[in-house]
C-alpha positions as CSV (number, residue, x, y, z in Angstrom):
1,M,125.5,-32.2,-66.9
2,V,122.6,-34.3,-68.1
3,W,120.2,-32.3,-65.9
4,I,121.1,-29.1,-67.7
5,A,120.3,-30.7,-71.1
6,R,117.0,-31.9,-69.6
7,L,116.1,-28.5,-68.3
8,M,116.9,-27.0,-71.7
9,F,114.7,-29.5,-73.4
10,I,111.8,-28.9,-71.0
11,G,112.3,-25.1,-71.6
12,I,111.3,-25.6,-75.3
13,F,107.7,-26.2,-74.3
14,P,107.0,-22.9,-72.5
15,I,108.7,-20.9,-75.2
16,A,106.7,-22.6,-77.9
17,G,103.6,-22.2,-75.9
18,L,104.1,-18.5,-75.5
19,L,104.8,-18.0,-79.2
20,L,101.7,-20.1,-80.2
21,R,99.6,-18.3,-77.6
22,R,100.6,-14.9,-79.1
23,A,99.9,-16.1,-82.6
24,W,96.4,-17.3,-81.4
25,R,95.7,-14.0,-79.6
26,V,96.6,-11.9,-82.6
27,G,95.4,-14.2,-85.4
28,V,92.1,-15.5,-84.0
29,R,91.1,-13.1,-81.3
30,G,92.4,-10.0,-83.1
31,D,94.2,-8.7,-80.0
32,L,96.6,-6.2,-81.5
33,R,98.4,-5.5,-78.2
34,F,100.7,-8.5,-79.1
35,V,101.9,-7.1,-82.4
36,T,105.1,-5.9,-80.9
37,D,108.8,-5.6,-81.6
38,W,111.2,-7.8,-79.8
39,H,111.3,-5.3,-76.9
40,G,107.6,-5.6,-76.3
41,A,106.6,-2.1,-77.7
42,T,103.5,-2.1,-79.8
43,L,104.2,-1.4,-83.5
44,P,102.7,1.6,-85.2
45,D,99.6,0.6,-87.2
46,P,99.5,-2.9,-85.7
47,G,96.6,-4.0,-87.9
48,R,98.8,-3.7,-91.0
49,W,101.5,-5.9,-89.4
50,A,99.3,-8.5,-87.7
51,R,99.6,-11.1,-90.4
52,A,103.4,-11.0,-90.4
53,S,103.5,-11.2,-86.7
54,V,101.2,-14.2,-86.6
55,L,103.4,-16.0,-89.2
56,I,106.6,-15.3,-87.3
57,H,105.1,-16.5,-84.0
58,L,103.3,-19.5,-85.5
59,G,106.2,-20.6,-87.5
60,T,108.7,-20.4,-84.7
61,G,106.4,-22.0,-82.2
62,A,105.5,-24.9,-84.6
63,F,109.2,-25.4,-85.4
64,L,110.1,-25.6,-81.7
65,L,107.4,-28.2,-81.1
66,A,108.6,-30.2,-84.2
67,V,112.2,-30.2,-82.7
68,A,110.8,-31.4,-79.4
69,A,108.9,-34.1,-81.2
70,G,112.0,-35.1,-83.1
71,V,113.9,-35.5,-79.8
72,L,111.1,-37.7,-78.4
73,V,110.3,-39.7,-81.5
74,V,113.6,-40.0,-83.4
75,G,116.0,-39.3,-80.6
76,L,117.9,-36.3,-82.0
77,S,121.2,-35.8,-80.5
78,F,121.8,-32.9,-78.1
79,E,124.0,-31.1,-80.6
80,A,121.3,-31.4,-83.3
81,W,118.3,-30.2,-81.3
82,A,120.2,-27.5,-79.4
83,S,121.5,-26.1,-82.7
84,M,118.0,-26.1,-84.2
85,V,116.5,-24.4,-81.1
86,A,119.2,-21.8,-81.2
87,L,118.7,-21.2,-84.9
88,A,114.9,-20.8,-84.3
89,V,115.3,-18.4,-81.4
90,W,117.8,-16.2,-83.3
91,T,115.7,-16.3,-86.4
92,Y,112.7,-15.2,-84.4
93,Y,114.6,-12.2,-83.0
94,L,115.9,-11.3,-86.4
95,L,112.5,-11.4,-88.0
96,Q,110.9,-9.4,-85.1
97,H,113.6,-6.8,-85.6
98,L,113.1,-6.6,-89.3
99,L,109.3,-6.4,-88.8
100,A,109.7,-3.6,-86.3
101,R,112.1,-1.7,-88.6
102,R,109.8,-2.1,-91.5
103,A,106.8,-0.9,-89.5
104,R,108.7,2.2,-88.2
105,H,110.3,3.0,-91.6
106,P,107.8,1.8,-94.2
107,G,109.5,3.7,-97.1
């Protein structure tokens, strides 16, 4: 059972890395291919929605790294950090959905 928790903890880092990499690619490099909905389809007029996409990715990635740091530094319990990671992932998907909906139906 402990090995599952350790695998879950290690899994935080690639997820956070992916999110931060996408924020970097859109925000710094201007690569608008990564302004997508949660299915991976590019949004209409991606330049308009790039800032919101960067904020979503950057915020979620930074939060996940902060949770991981909390586990290592403070020793957060499994229930605490697993709940925070789940909240972050679901919030990410919700925000991506809302962004895509707003991009497709701007009125």
